C-alpha atoms as one frame of an Amber mdcrd trajectory, in Angstrom:
protein
 275.335 197.323 107.482 275.197 196.753 111.231 277.079 199.084 113.550 278.541
 198.850 117.030 276.618 201.452 119.046 277.117 202.957 122.483 274.489 204.879
 124.469 275.895 207.092 127.202 273.439 208.002 129.944 270.370 206.126 131.209
 268.097 208.946 132.372 264.896 209.940 130.571 266.678 210.717 127.282 268.997
 207.715 127.447 266.065 205.358 127.991 264.246 207.015 125.083 267.290 206.520
 122.827 267.278 202.794 123.643 263.544 202.660 122.970 263.943 204.534 119.665
 266.809 202.347 118.421 264.627 199.302 118.953 261.466 200.854 117.506 263.190
 201.983 114.316 265.081 198.699 113.905 268.416 200.491 113.831 271.004 197.986
 112.526 272.868 197.357 115.776 275.613 194.762 115.818 276.809 195.246 119.388
 275.124 197.621 121.850 276.925 198.960 124.909 275.268 201.174 127.507 277.304
 203.399 129.812 276.592 205.481 132.912 278.480 206.647 135.985 277.941 203.307
 137.731 277.371 199.731 136.583 273.848 198.395 137.006 270.968 196.627 135.293
 268.092 198.674 133.895 264.835 197.823 132.192 263.211 199.705 129.313 259.812
 198.463 128.131 260.473 195.056 129.620 263.902 194.616 128.044 266.909 194.461
 130.337 270.163 196.259 129.589 273.511 195.770 131.298 275.018 199.194 132.040
 278.798 199.576 132.227 280.576 202.116 134.420 282.033 204.592 131.948 285.081
 205.515 133.996 288.098 203.501 132.885 286.210 201.600 130.183 287.758 200.641
 126.850 285.712 202.085 123.982 287.423 200.100 121.217 285.080 198.919 118.486
 282.354 201.489 119.089 281.383 203.086 115.759 278.553 205.419 116.830 278.322
 206.892 120.333 275.007 208.506 121.316 275.406 210.788 124.334 272.133 211.394
 126.168 273.605 214.586 127.506 274.726 215.819 130.887 276.035 219.321 130.223
 278.767 221.445 131.748 282.414 221.185 132.699 281.944 217.627 133.968 279.369
 216.582 131.399 279.792 213.123 129.931 280.594 214.366 126.424 283.187 216.834
 127.724 284.894 214.053 129.634 284.562 211.162 127.199 283.622 212.244 123.650
 287.209 212.622 122.503 288.087 209.214 123.946 285.373 207.614 121.817 286.554
 209.554 118.758 290.130 208.398 119.288 288.856 204.802 119.137 287.136 205.456
 115.813 283.586 206.406 116.834 281.409 209.260 115.605 279.790 211.033 118.552
 276.230 212.400 118.458 275.880 214.634 121.505 272.549 215.708 122.982 274.196
 218.139 125.418 274.839 221.848 125.056 278.629 221.824 125.232 279.469 221.570
 121.507 276.385 222.989 119.755 277.802 226.400 118.880 281.369 225.305 118.134
 282.323 226.417 114.617 283.624 223.000 113.549 280.700 220.996 114.983 277.595
 220.602 112.788 274.306 221.264 114.593 271.735 219.112 112.850 268.011 218.589
 112.493 267.848 216.072 109.614 264.569 217.438 108.215 266.227 220.842 107.811
 269.998 220.556 107.298 271.107 216.932 107.042 273.682 218.007 104.444 275.793
 219.333 107.338 276.286 215.851 108.773 279.071 215.073 106.283 281.114 218.038
 107.540 281.669 216.519 110.979 285.117 216.045 112.503 284.063 213.391 114.992
 281.200 215.169 116.788 277.699 216.044 115.610 275.536 218.078 117.971 271.852
 217.542 118.680 270.070 220.888 119.212 268.029 221.832 122.246 264.539 220.292
 122.311 262.798 223.671 121.983 264.904 224.558 118.953 264.401 221.190 117.238
 260.640 221.573 117.442 260.665 225.163 116.163 262.986 224.655 113.192 261.167
 221.472 112.149 257.878 223.374 112.203 259.347 226.309 110.264 261.734 224.382
 108.010 259.486 224.083 104.969 258.342 227.674 105.323 261.940 228.890 105.534
 262.895 226.850 102.454 260.014 228.146 100.331 259.466 231.694 101.547 262.401
 232.709 103.753 262.007 234.219 107.214 262.465 237.804 108.296 261.710 237.001
 111.904 260.047 234.649 114.328 258.945 235.188 117.912 258.449 232.062 119.999
 256.706 231.437 123.297 257.217 227.925 124.620 255.198 226.009 127.209 257.587
 223.285 128.270 257.006 219.955 129.974 258.713 219.087 133.240 260.474 216.061
 131.715 262.626 218.549 129.803 264.442 219.031 133.113 264.819 215.287 133.652
 262.871 212.396 135.129 263.229 213.716 138.682 261.574 216.983 137.644 258.582
 215.134 136.194 258.329 213.125 139.411 258.351 216.366 141.402 255.272 217.535
 139.470 253.555 214.278 140.427 254.568 214.602 144.083 253.500 218.236 144.360
 250.164 217.483 142.706 249.515 214.553 145.044 250.341 216.748 148.054 247.909
 219.474 147.007 245.155 216.998 146.202 245.620 215.332 149.581 245.690 218.669
 151.412 242.439 219.711 149.762 240.429 216.489 149.792 237.968 217.904 152.352
 237.986 221.507 151.078 235.428 223.084 148.845 236.642 224.888 145.740 236.341
 228.306 147.389 238.792 227.405 150.133 241.641 225.629 148.366 245.150 225.455
 149.805 247.061 226.117 146.587 250.657 226.058 147.823 252.880 223.123 148.656
 254.558 222.944 152.033 258.320 223.315 152.042 260.809 223.926 149.249 260.106
 222.724 145.679 262.066 219.606 144.747 263.248 220.437 141.233 262.343 223.984
 140.225 262.830 227.458 141.649 259.101 227.637 142.346 256.180 225.271 142.796
 255.280 223.703 139.453 251.969 222.015 140.287 249.025 224.187 139.159 251.519
 226.910 138.262 253.648 228.318 135.432 257.292 229.394 135.773 258.531 231.927
 133.172 262.162 230.915 133.611 264.132 228.000 132.150 267.851 228.415 132.801
 269.763 231.357 134.217 269.251 234.978 133.202 271.739 237.015 131.177 272.351
 240.755 131.502 269.580 241.536 129.030 267.044 239.519 131.023 266.856 236.504
 128.694 267.291 232.962 129.982 269.786 230.450 128.630 266.917 228.409 127.151
 265.657 231.445 125.253 269.096 232.228 123.871 269.517 228.617 122.764 266.493
 229.124 120.507 268.077 232.249 119.027 271.640 231.032 118.546 270.884 227.455
 117.518 268.171 228.452 115.019 270.560 230.900 113.356 273.156 228.147 112.992
 270.731 225.487 111.717 269.119 227.783 109.154 272.520 229.266 108.257 271.040
 232.759 108.395 271.980 235.151 111.189 269.842 237.906 109.691 266.610 236.315
 110.926 265.278 238.295 113.877 264.508 235.785 116.625 263.198 236.304 120.141
 261.789 233.840 122.668 260.065 233.479 126.023 260.300 230.004 127.579 257.876
 228.887 130.293 257.765 225.697 132.364 254.237 224.367 132.819 252.710 221.441
 134.775 252.806 218.897 131.927 254.804 215.676 132.100 255.813 215.246 128.445
 255.578 217.242 125.189 256.431 220.894 124.679 254.030 223.378 123.126 255.094
 226.470 121.170 253.233 229.504 119.864 255.297 230.919 116.984 254.768 234.260
 115.267 256.692 234.569 111.992 257.122 236.898 109.028 258.112 235.567 105.614
 260.470 237.335 103.207 258.496 236.399 100.113 254.838 237.239  99.683 252.839
 234.320 101.044 249.291 233.245 101.732 247.660 230.806 104.108 247.022 228.385
 101.232 250.678 228.468 100.164 251.892 227.993 103.732 249.505 225.087 104.233
 250.945 223.406 101.153 254.487 223.951 102.460 253.544 222.490 105.851 251.931
 219.419 104.299 255.125 218.828 102.326 257.427 219.416 105.315 259.185 216.237
 106.523 258.525 215.356 110.148 255.435 217.582 110.346 251.751 216.741 110.703
 249.585 219.734 109.812 246.074 219.633 111.277 243.318 221.908 109.998 240.324
 220.495 111.877 241.698 219.348 115.223 243.792 221.183 117.774 247.161 219.580
 118.472 247.663 218.960 122.178 250.691 217.878 124.230 248.882 214.858 125.626
 248.275 213.600 122.080 251.872 214.148 120.943 253.399 212.024 123.705 255.094
 208.920 122.315 254.900 210.141 118.721 257.725 211.144 116.380 256.270 214.122
 114.542 255.887 217.816 115.209 252.151 218.553 115.119 250.947 221.953 113.876
 247.547 223.607 114.072 246.001 227.091 114.319 247.861 228.573 111.363 246.450
 232.064 110.888 247.329 235.458 109.454 248.232 238.524 111.460 245.480 240.822
 110.233 247.580 243.902 111.025 250.809 242.993 109.220 251.474 241.653 105.724
 253.152 238.239 105.319 252.969 237.647 109.085 251.380 234.608 110.682 250.880
 232.568 113.841 251.069 228.812 114.317 250.787 226.464 117.271 252.889 223.300
 117.494 253.458 220.433 119.917 256.015 217.639 120.022 257.290 214.979 122.405
 260.370 216.644 123.882 262.016 213.332 124.767 261.329 211.800 121.352 261.787
 214.290 118.483 263.221 216.837 120.897 266.102 214.555 121.852 266.296 210.794
 121.262 264.681 210.527 117.842 266.694 213.405 116.390 269.914 211.764 117.596
 268.959 208.390 116.116 267.937 210.059 112.835 271.428 211.580 112.641 272.897
 208.114 113.267 270.723 206.717 110.475 272.105 209.323 108.078 275.639 208.281
 109.053 275.081 204.733 107.786 273.406 205.584 104.470
């Protein structure tokens, strides 16, 4: 059953949605692509005609995939209801609707049953949350969770294509500045103000993603807490996070410490991970961000027990933040809508 589909936004996530629709052979009847201004774009050699969204008629669109500019003037805030009024179901990758009581927040591997409760909008979680709950979903289902503590190491593309380009530019500048230096006399700082982040990102790590709240947590860290509670449907889980931006182009990495409610062993957890949809559990090889790029799954390695605390464990996971962390999850939701 082919559907009329709209993609709103043509940045890194929007381009990845177009790529994912094609890769997964989504049954598209008519595809329309919208952005602030009309233009032609190319994705993997295929050209797309982009319409200016302002003043457009959205009649006939059945599924609208918003790539996600957030805030008071975000695309979904301005236009989602207009698509809904014309009969479309909106899947929004932005932050504006995720915690609304009447909007399901969905990771299909974990809570696809919530899709049917929608009233026109289905929210895509934050990329860091999607990766974490996919990794923990089978464990939560089989053993429950008392708590998890997450430290993320997040790629620059999570802040958009321009941010990834800034990593490239800063790196080139430092390499050029040091081409005649020996290693003991390196100039390790860029000249001038960073392009995309609060601090230099090349050869650096920034322990801040988003603004700080009164308790000292960033908005990215609180997204992990609040969105995970909603997806798992369990506010009693104790969740805490530290989110760090690192000089990687694509794929987030997460170190997750968790405690199960039921008695559990490494062997039992390994079985749960092997049976978890969307997960690749690796016992021999480390999973690395460079290997996850362009792939759909969440890759897990380094599962181990906390030797000081019963039923407590560590795992390491990586996933392409533009793919499973955004575009793929949105397209998977759309696929569930047409079943």
